N, C-alpha and C positions, 0 to 999 in steps of 0.2 A: 616629541609631542607635536601633533599636527592640528593646529587650531583652525576653526572657522573664523575668518576675519571679515569685518564689515567692509563694504565697497567692492568685494570680490564677486558679488553676484552680478551677472550680466543683465539682470532684470532691474537693477537699481538705476532708474532714470527719472528726471524731474517730471516729464510729461507722459510717462507710461501709464496706461490704464491699469487699475488695480486688479490684475488678473494674471495667474500663472496657469498655463495649460499643461496638465500632466497626462502623459500617455505611457502607461506601463502595464504589463500583464500581472496585476497584483492579486488576483483572486486566489483563495486558498480552499480548494474544494474538499481536501481531506479534513481540515479543521471545521469547515462549515457543515459537512455532511455526516460526520461520525460523532456519536455521543462521547462524552468524556467523564472522567471521574478522578478523584484525588486518591493517591496511594501513599503509604507511610514510609516505604523503603525503596532504596535505589535498585534492589534486586526484587522483582515482582514475580511471584510464583503462584501456580494454581494447578489442580489435578484434572486429568481426563481419564476415562476408563472405558472398558468394553465388556460385555457379558461373557463372551467366548472368543477364542482365537481361531484363525483359519486352520491351524494344525489339529484342532479338535474334531474336525470333519463332521460338524453338525449341519452344514449346508453344502454338502458335496453331491452334485448331480451325477457324477460318474460312479460314485460309491455310496448310494443312499443308505445302505445297511451297515455302514462302518461301525455303528454303535449298537448293533443288535446283539443280544446275549442269549446263551443257552439257558434252558430252564435249570434252575438250581446253581447257576454260576455264582462264584464269589463276586462281591462288589469290586469295581475298579474305582480308584480315587484319582481325581485330576491332579496334575502338577500345578501347584499354586503360581499365580502371577499377580502382579500388583499394579495399581494405577500408575500411569505415566505422569510425572510432575513437570509441566511446562514452565519455562522461565522467560522473562523479558527484562532487559537491563536498561536503566535510565541513562540518557545522553544529556550532557550539559551543553548549552549554547548561550553565548552572550556577545553583545556588541556595545561599544562605547562611543561617545562623542565628546569633543572638547570645543568650546565656543567662547570667544572673547566676550567680556561683559559689554563692550561697545556694540558688538554684533547682536547681543541680546536686546539692546535698547533701540537700535535704529529700526525703522520700518522698511521691510523689503516689500516691493510691490507685489500685491496679491496675498499678503499675509498680515494679520493683525499682531502676531507675536512670532518673531523669528525663532525663538527658542522652542516654542511649542511645535512650530512647523518642522524643525530639525528632529525633534523628538518623535513626531508622527512618522517621519521617514524611517527612523531607526526601528520603530515598532513594526512597521510594515516589512522591513528587511528581515527582522527576526521571524515573524510569522511565516513569511515565504520560505525561509530556510528550513524551518521546522516542518512545513507542509511537504517540502521536497524529500526530507528524510523519512517522513511517515509513508511516503509512496515508494521510494527507491532505496532506503537505508539497508545496509548489508548485514548489520548486526555484528556481534563479537562476543566471545566468551570472557573477555576482559572484565573484571569486576572492580578493580581498584581505580584505575584511571588517574592515579595521583600525579602531581606535577613531577616531571622528570622521568615518568614511566615511558615504556616503549609504545604505548597506544592508549587512546582515550576509550572510555566506554561508548559503545555504539548501539543505537536502536535499529532493530530489524523492521523494515518497512513492509507494506502490504504486498508488493510484488515478490519480494524474497520469501515472505511467509508462504505464498502460494507456489512459487517456482522451485524452491530448494528441494523439498520432498516431492512436489508435484511432477517435476520432470522425471524423477526416479520411478514413480508409479507408472507413468505413461511410457517412458522410453528406456528405463533402466532395468536392472535385474536384482537389486539388493532387497533382502528381507527385513533389514533394519539399517538405520544410519543415524549419525549425529546431526543435529541441526546447528545453525551458526552459533548458538549459545552453549553447545556441548552437551545437549540433552539427547539421549538415544530415543528415537521414534521408531516403533514397529511399522512394517509396511502396511498393515491394516489401517493405520491412522494417517498414512501419507495423504497429502493434498492432491489436487489435479492441476496440471499445467501442460498444455499440449503445444508442441512446436509445429506449426503448419509449414515450416520450411519454405516460406514465400509462395504458398498457394493461396489464392483468394478465398477469404472467409465467406461461407454461405450459411444460410439457416440450417440446412441439413447437416453440414459438416460441424457446425457449432453444437447442434444437438447430439450428434453421434460421438464426437470426440471430447466434448467438455461436459455437457449436462448429464449425458447417460453414464459417464464414468463417475460423476459425483454421486448419483443416486444408487448405482450398483455398489459403491464402496460404503454406503451407509449415510451419506450426507443428507441432511434434511432440507428439502426444497418445497415441501408441501405446506408446512405451517405458515411460513412467511415468504412472500415472493422475494427472490434474490435481486440485487441490483448490480448490474455490470457497468463499468466505466470504460470508455475508450476515447481516443482523440477524434478531432473533427474529420480527419481523412478516413479513418476506419469506420466512423459512423455512416459514411456513404455506403459501405457494404452492409451494415446493419439495416439501413433503410430498405435494402433489397431482400430482407428475410421473408417478406410476404409475396415475393415473386418467385415462381418455380423456375427450374432450369430451362423449361420450354418458353419462358417469357410470359407466362400467364399469371394474373393476379390471383392469389389465394382468396382474398376478399375484394369485392367490388368497391372501388374508391372513386366517387364522382364528385364533381364540383361544377356549379353553374358557370357557363361561359361569361356571364356578366360580372363574375368575381374578378376576372382578369388575372388569375393566378392559379397555383396548384400546390400540392403538398408532396414532400418527399422525405418523410421522417417516420421513425417507429420509436415510440416511447415504451411500449411493452408488447410482449408476445405470449400467447398461451400455447404451450408446447404440446407435442403429440402425447406426452404422458399426463397431460392435464394440469401441469404446474405452470405458473406464470412467472416470467422474469421481466425486469425493467432495465432500461438502458439510459445512461446519462453521459453527456460529453464531459471530458476532463482535459483542460488545456495542457496540462503537464504530461499527458500521454500522447502528445502530438509534436514531439521534438523531431524535426525533419533532418537535423544535422548530426545527431549523436546516436550511439548505441550503448547498451549495457550488457554485462556478462553475468551469467549465473554458473559458477563452477563449484560443484560439490565434490570434486575428485581430489583436489589437492589443498583445499582451504587456503588459497593464496592470499586472501584478504587479511589473514589473522596471524600476527606475530607480536608477542608470544601468545601462548595459550591456544594453539590451533585445535579445532575439533579434529577428531580422527577422520582421515581422508577415506571415507567409506563409500562415497557415491561413485557413479559411473558417468555422470553427465557434465559436460562443459560446453555451454551453448551461448552464442551472442545474438542479441535481439535488436532490431531497429526500434528507435525511440518512438516512432509514430505507428507501430504495428502491433500494439499490445492491447488486449482486452482483459480486464481484471474484475472479478466479481466477489461479493461476500454476502453472507446472510445478515440482514439488518439486526442490530443489537448484539451481534457476536463479536464485533470488532470495535474496540474503544481506544480513545486516546487517554493515556494515563499521565497525570501531572504529579510529580513530586514537588515541583515549584512551578506555579502557573506563570505565564509571561507577565512581567512587570518591570517597573523602573526603580532605580536606586541612585540617589545622589551621591557623588564621590567628593570628598573634601579636597580643596586645593589650597595652595599657598601663594596664589597670584591673582591677577586681574582677569580671571577667566573662570568658566564653570565646566564641570564634568558631569556626565550622566551615563549610566549603563542600563541596558535593557537585557534581561536574562530569563532563562527558563530551563527546567529539567523535566524530561518527559520520556515516554516510551509508548509502544503500541501493544495492546493486548488482543490476541486472537483466541477466542474461547476454545477452538479445536481446529487443527489443520484442515479438516473437511468442511469448515465453515468459510473457506476461501478457495478460489479456483480461477483459472484464466488460461490464456493462450498468447503466443507471440509469433512474430513473423507471419502475420495474417494477410499480407498483400503480395501479389506477384510483382 
C-alpha cells in the first residue's frame, strides 16, 4: 500500500500564498467532441449493408452491358449475401488512491480539501487515459478479459478504425479481411487511409488521395460536412490549402495594416466536388517523439484469439503527421459504465477511492472515417 501522507507536499509552508500552479496537457478532445451513449453489453454489435456488390457488375465502365439479356432469356438469380455485423468490445480502466486520514484533514496550500484535490487528479488521469485509447486503441477479439487471462478486452480507437482496412483499400490487394475484432469486412466497405510516405500534405493531394477515395467508395460527405483533426504541426500545412503550388492565394485575404497582425489558419474548405470539410487541432495528434504502427498482416497485437492475418500492410507512422476525419454523428463513445468514483472500505486510519469506467468506440460504418499518415517531409 502506498499512502499519501501529510507533510510530504512541497507546497506546505506557513507563509506560502494559497495557490498551486498546475501546468499539464489535460484536454480530452475525443470525449469533448464526440457524442456518447449508454450501451447494455460489453460486446456491442450493429449491422451495415450495401445494395449490390462490385462482383455484380452494375457499375462497370469497361463492361456496361454485363447485365444485358437476350429477348426471351431465362431469369438469372443473384447469389444471396447478408449484412455485415460490426462489433466493438468494451475496455475496463480504473485507478485508485490511498490517503491517510491526517492528510485528508490538513490544509494543503492552494486547496480547501486535500481529498477532493487528489480525487480530481485521479479523475483527470482516467479521462486522459480513456481519451488516448479512443484515439489510438488497437482493439482485440478478446471477449472475456477475465482475471488471469492472457489479455484484457481492448477498445479500437479512431485511428485504427480508419487505418486497419483503409490502408488495405489504398495500398493493399485484398478483397476482404478481418478487422481487429475478428469481423470479416468486404473490400467495398473498407475505410480510406493514405500513407503519404513523408511527402508534404497539400490541398490537392488531400483531395485526390483521401476525399476523392471516400466519395468514390460510397462514403457520404454531402449531407454533413466532415471534421478532420490533426496536430499543431500538420495544421501549418492545412493552413496552406488555400495557396496554389505557384504561391497564389485561391481567395484574397486582406487585413488592415492598422491591425498590426495577420491570419494563417483554415477552419474549413469547400472542395472541388462542392463538399465542405472542417479542420480542428488535436494536441494528441502532435506527438513529436513517438510513432505508432498499423500491422494488418500478422495480427501481432493479439494473443490469444488473433484475427486471421489477411492483410498486406504493415506501416509505421510519425505521431505528429496524422490527419484523421469522421462524419459527425457516426462516431460515438459508448459507455457500459460511465466514469465515476467508488469508495473502498479500509481497516485502518486511511481512506481509499477508485475511479473507473468501461467504454468502447462505435463507428457506424468504416466509410464514415478516413485519414492519412506520414504527411510531412
